[in-house]
N, C-alpha and C positions, 0 to 999 in steps of 0.2 A: 504494500500500500504506500509506504514512504517513497519507494522508487517511482511509483506511478505519479504521486503528487509532485515529486521533484521534476519529472519529465514534463508534466503538464505546466508547471510553473515556468520552466525554461522556455517552452514553446510560446506561452502567453507573453513572456518578456520579449522574446524575439519579434513577435507580431506587433506588439505595442511600440517597440523602439523603431521598427521598420516604418510603421504608420506615422510616427512622430517625425522621423527623418524625411519621409517622402514629401511631406507638405512644404517645408522650406526649399527643398530641391526643385519641386515643381514650380514653386513661386518664382524662384530665380530664373528658371527656363521660360516661364510665362512673361516675366518682365524684360528678359533679354533673349528673345528667340534667336537672335543672330549667333549666340554662343554655339548652337548646334552646328551651324554651317561654317564657323571659323576654322575649326581644326578638330581632328579626332583626339589630339593630345589633351585638349581642354576637356573633352568628354571623359577621357580616361581619368584625368585628375578629379573631376567631379564625382565619378563613380567610386574611385578609391577613397575619397574623403567621405562619401556617403557610407560606404561599407565599414570604414574604420570607426566612424562615430556610432554607427548602429551596433557594432560589436561592443564598444565601450558602454553604451547605454544599456544594452541587454545584460551585460555582466553585472552592472550596478543594480538593475531592476531584479535580477535573479537573487542577489544577496538580500535585497529588500523583501522579496516574497518569502525567502527562507526564514528571515527573522520575524516578519509580521504574521504570516499565516501558519507556518510549520513550527514556529517558536524554536528554531535551531540557531544557536549562537556558537561561536568559537571562543573558548575561554582557557585560561590557565588557572587551575585550582590547586591551592596548597592545603594539604590536610594537616591536622594537628599532630599526627604521628610522624610527619616528615615526608610522606609520600607526595608526589606531584602528578597532576593530570593535565595534559595539554590536548585539547581537541573539541569536538562538537558536543554541545549539551542541549538538552531539550527539557524545558521546565525545571531547570536546576539539577538535572541528572545526567550522568555520562550516557550519551546516546548518539551513535554514529561512529565516525572514524576518530581515533585518538591514540594517545601514547600515555601509558601509566608507568611512572618511574617510582619504584619502591625505594624507601630510605636505605635499604640494604645494597642497592645498586642494580637489582634485577629490573628488567624492562619488558613490558608487554606493549606491543604495537599492533593495532588492528581495530576490529569493530567491537562496539559496546552496545548493550541494550539494558536499560533500566539499572544503571550502575554496576553492571556485570560484564565480564568478558563474554561476548556472544557473537558468533559469526567467524569469519576468517581472521586469523591473527597469528602472531609470532611472539613467543615468550623466551627471553634470553636470560639464562641463569648465570650466576657469578663464575662458575667453573667453565663457562663457554658453551654449555649444552643449550641447544635451541630446539624448542618444541614449536613446530610450524604446522598449522592445519586449521581445523574447525573447533570452535569452543561453544559450549552451551551452559549458561548459568554458572560461569566461572570454572567449568570443568572442561579439560582437554579431552576430546573424544574421537577425533578422526584426522588422519594425515592427509 
């Protein structure tokens, strides 16, 4: 469900930014119709500018949608026991992609759900041992 909402949000942001950018572009061409006949270089510059601004706007709008509607934020959280979490949070809980650094030096990098290791991830122990695979409710279960 989260992946579907992310995809829909990205598509909406691209459509909105394209619509927002198309209006000034068309207005410029309406006010200066000779620009189309001057040179194909000018056309190429306008289209590159249009595409660049559209990409920037859609990226910012995507971040806005993730924060506003999905309640996803990127945070760094320091725990009282000395552990550190860097990554996505939803409603104050570790949820999404992130990195959990234990006070002891062990590191888990991967997916979280409801404050637990859940999904694809990698756990690196102090002795160099790496557990890489799938996790469910803080338990490693599949390579």
